[in-house]
Phi, psi and omega in degrees: 000310185301331176297310184297321178299312175313308182297323173301309186300307189283348169278318189276324185303319175304336180279337184250356180318306183297349184265349182283138176304135183293345180260014174272133179249345178283145174060025170244136183302136180057027185238137173192198186307314184302322179295317183292319178291318173299326174298308178303312177303318188290324180290328186283330174299340183282145190291144180070018185266134170243160180208145169243136183239138179232116168261124177226143179258112182252033184299329182253004180314319185300333182286338182248012176296137171278109187306319184291338179281326176293315179307303182301324174298316180305314175301314180301320180280006176061035174287138182309131185304332180295322179284326183285324175297323177293315182293322177299312175299321167312304185295321177299316175298316177306313187290323180278339183275000000 
């Protein structure tokens, strides 16, 4: 199951990459928590800067996502319909399995 999730992720990501926030660190190659902290520290070093910080763990967030909204968003981002169909089938099988 994890193998299929990995393949889906890495097949869909190139289609949505240009829509991701440059300050997003999750699900990006060679980006992680350390990069987020480094970016924060660099920002704090600038004079007269203020910052509000929220640390949240979304590691299980995918299990609670409204799947129809995900599909709609992917359609809006022009992800190829064959990939959306594959993802929809995958999510449906997870839900019923």
